[in-house]
N, C-alpha and C positions, 0 to 999 in steps of 0.2 A: 423264585425270584431270582431274579437275573440283576447285573448291575452295571452300567455304562458308563464309560470314561470319556467324555467329549473332547479332551484336548489332544486324549490318544488318536481317537477316529479323525479329528481334522490334521494331524501329521500323517495319520495313513492316506488320508485323501490328498494331501500334498507329494507322500513319497511315489503314490500312482500316479499322479498326472506328472511329476517328472520323468517317471518310466515311459509314458507315452512320448514325450518328445524322444527318450532315448533310443528305443524303438523303433521308432518312425521315423529316421532321419530325410527320406525322401520326399516329406509335407513338404510343399509350398513356403514361402516366407511368410506370409498373410497368417497360416493356419498356424504355424508353430510361432509367431509373435504373440496372439490369439490364446494358445491356450499358456505359454512363457508367463503373461501379464495376467492369467488364472492362477498361475503357480503361486506369483506373488501375494496375489490376494489372499491366497490360503496360508502362506507362510506370515501374511499379517492378521488373520482371523485366531490362527495359534495364537500369535501373543495376544489378543485381546480375550478369547477364553481364559487365557492363564492369569493375567490383571484378575478378570472378574472371579475367578476361583480362588486368587490370592486372597480377595481385599472383600467380597461380597459374599457368594453362595461358591460350595465346592462342588466344583464338578467333573470330580475326578472317582465317582462313585454314586452315580445317580439311578436311582431303583428302575428298571423298566418292567412295567406292567403291559407289553404290550403280548398276549397269549402268554403270560406266567402262569397262567392254570392249565394251558392246554397237557403238561405235562400229568399232572392230578389226575385229570381226566381219567388218562389213560391207565394209570395205576387203578383207578377206582373199576375201571371196564374190566381189567383182568381180576379182580376178587370174586371168588364164589360167591354166588346168591346165599341170600340165609341172614340171619343175624350175624352183626360183627360186635365182637365184646370182647373184653379183657385183653390180654397185650396184642390182638390186634388192631382194636380200636384206639390204643395209646400209641401204636406205630402210626396209624392213619393220620390222626390229629397232629402229632409233634413233626411225621416228615412228609405227607403225603396230600395236605389238604391246607390250602390258604383259607378256605371259611372257616373252617375247624381250629385252626390253630388260633384265628385270630378273636374267635370265642375263648376258647380256653385262656389267653393271655388276659380277658377280662373275665377270669374268674367262673368261666360259665365248663364246667366239668364234662364231656360227653361222655355218657354211660355205655350206650349201646344205638345203632341204629340198624337197618333193614335194607337190603338191596334186593331187589325183585329178581327172579329169575327170567331168561327171555322166553320162556314160556308164558311167564305172566304178563310181560308186559306187551306181547302180544296178542294175550286172549284180551287184557284189558283194553286195548286199540280198537278190535274189533266190537267189542261190546259199546265201548265211547262212541264209536263212529256211524253206530246203528244202532241207536240204542232206542227209538222210537218201536222199531221192531222187535228190541229184546226186551223191552221194558217188561210185560206181563211176565214174560219167564221168567227173567232173573228175580221180580218180586215173589214168584210162586217157587221158587227155589230157594231164594233168603227164606222163607217161612218154611220151607221143608226143613232146612238146617237145625231151626229154631228148636230148643227143648221142648219136647211135645209134639212137631213137625210132622205132618202124615202126608205130604204129597196132595192136598186136596184143593183142589181149584174149581174154575168156573169154564165151561164147554167154551166161552167167549175169547179164553186164553190159550184154548189148544194149539192154535197154530204158532203165537209165538212160544210156549213152551217147548214146542216139539224144535224149534229154530233155536231156543236156546239150549237144549239137549244135545242138539248133534253137532254145536258149538264147542260144547264142553269132550263130546267125544272125539271130535276131530283130532282136540287137542289133548286128547289122553287123559283128560281130567277124571271121566268115568269109562268103566268097559261096555257100556248098556244100559239100556233106557226102555220101558213099560209103559203104553199109555190106556188106561180105564175109562169105563164111564158107568156111571151107577143105574142099574138096571132093576125094574120091578117085576119080581118072579110070580107064577099063579098061586102060590101058596101066601101071597101078600109080603114074603120076605126081599129081600134085597141082595141083587148081586154084582160086583165089580166083573165088566166084560170088558176084555182087549178089544181094543179097537185103532183103528188109526183116525191121526189130528184131522185130516179132513173130513171125514166122516164125521165128526163132533162139530165141527165149524159149520156143515151144511143141514145136519139132522138134527141136530139137537137145540132144544132153546137154549139165549146165551147164558141165562144161571143155572141152569144144569149143573149138578156136580159130576166131576170127572176126578181121576187121580192118576200121577206118575211114580213109578218108583225108578230106581236105579241102582248101578252095581260097579264094586270098584273104588269107590270117592274116597278121598286121603283125609280123612278128617281136620289133617295138619291146616289143612285149606280153606277151612270153614272162614276166618277171618276175612280171609282174600276175598272171597265171593260173599259174603255179608257186607262189607262197605271197602277195605282198602284198594281193590279193584280201581277206585275210582281216583287214589293216590295213583298207583300204578299208570292209568290214564292221564292224569294229568303229567306225570314225569314224561311219558311217551311225547307229548305234545309241545312243552317246555325245552324239550332236547330237540328234537327236531326242527325246532324254529331257530334256535340258537347255534346247532350246526349250518343251517341254509345262509343266517344272517354274517355267517364267520365270526361269531364272537368270543370272547376270551369267558368262559364262564366253569361253577360247577354248581351241580345240584344234587342233593342229597333226600332220602325219605326218610320219612318213621325217624325221627333224631330223639332219643330223650336224654334229657340232662340234668343236672343240678346247678344251681346257683347259688355259690358260696360268697357274694357280696353283697347281699341283700341287708344289709343290718345286721349282721351276726347270724341269721338264718340259712337252713340250708333248703331252698326254694327246690321242688321237681317241678318238672315241666315238658312237652315234648313239642316238636313241630310237626307236620305231617309232611311238609317238604321246606327246604331252605335250598333257593336258587339264588347265587349269586352271579350276578350279569356286571361285570367289570366294577366289582367292589362297591355294587350296589344291592343290597341283601332283599331279596323277597322273602316274607314268612307267610307261607299259605295252607291255611284251615280248609281241608277239603270235607264236603260232606255230599255224600251220594244219597240219601234217602229224603225223608220230608222234614223240613225244620220248625219243630213244633214250638207253637206257646197256647197249652190248654192247663185244666187244672192238675193233672199227673205229671206233666215236666215243661221244661220251659230252654229249649236249647239256645234261644235268642241270651238268656243270660248266661248258659254256660260258655256260650263264645265270648260274649263280653268279659267275663271272669278271667276264661283262658288269657286273651289279650292282654286284659292289665297285668297278669300277672307275666309275661313275656317283656312287656314294654317296662316292667319295673327290673328286670332281669336287664336291659338292654342300658339303662340308664348309669346301671351300675358298672358296664363294659365301659362308657363313652364312645361307644359305636353308633353315629345318628346318621347314617345314611342308608334308612333300611324303610321297608313298606310294609302293610299289612293286607294282605286277600283273603279275601273267603271267596272258596271257589265251589260254586254248589249246582246241584244237579235241575235245570231249569224245568225237565218234566216229571219232577217231583213237589217242587215247592214255587210256590206264586212269587214272579222276579220282582214286581214291585214293593211288596212287603218286606222282602228281604233287603232290597237295594235303600229304601226309604228307611228302614230302619240302622244300617250299620254303615253306611256313606257318612253322615253326619260325625259316626264317631271315630272316624279315619281309617274306616274298615271297608276297603274298596272290594263291593260284591260283585263277584266274574261269574259266568258260565265258561264251559270250554270251549265255548266258540270265540271269548272274549281275549283268551290265554296269546294269540299270535300276535292281537292289535297291543297289549299291554306289552307282550316283549321289543316290539317295534319301539313303540311310544317310549321307551325307557332310553333303550338304545341312541334312537333319534334327540332326546332329550339330554345325554350325557356325552356325546359325540365332540 
């Protein structure tokens, strides 16, 4: 946060104009007269600003919001990736974040947050930008990481699985992989036979069982590839568009908080993303997979409940300029069902393709 003294700025302008006259004695009479008249106007402006400041509104210490958060973004970019907690999060909140300090002053304590690595952001960006191609491969990989997962899939997914595993290899997430198809032997038994994805796609029935194996995977990345990659993808799209527009912004991912101002209760919660665009907060919930409502789970109710918790937290802070976004995967969930349910609740349901338009609209409407 910086401040501006308008009276001093006006005096500085008057002094600079006087210097122009002094340093340019060769100017003809008319230009000199015109500049001198401008100096007179600047003197009158100083007196008028001084009168305003003494009688109505102090003009000697005005907060300047223009690019006020730029230094905070540079600090954030320099932090090592991973979870940020303890003394590090205290320093970030109090000294290097307009957004998080505002929440702290409203009795919302930031417990920890997570910064994605360059590898995670790059990988997420490629998955998201080409999700139609990676969809079956990612879904199969996600099932393989689940408890009891075994890498079994269908031949119709072979090319997508290979493409996804190639991406993981290039990103050094895995060190190698193999594809197999189920073959019945002469004794009536079953064997897994290694083969290329192209063979499986051309020669096998679409539902024929195949299996993939991979080496060198770091289990600490499991949560990223089962869902948090979508948060990282949203982070990359928001950041890219805000930079293109030269906006004053901050953006934080996977922020966990305690709300200490909710009628004596210490309410816990989290933000998948907090995006601060010129002091307008976007609270973003990210859902990479299907949003279901059946006999076993009700994602719609869970999202509503989480939003109500966040609304309660913000009512206590007196922070009023914020919006809720539900970022969902249109390849995994019916768009009409999601939008018709959440839009009337004040939760704007958007896809990754909508993010850039949302950012542009916010900046345009608050300029």
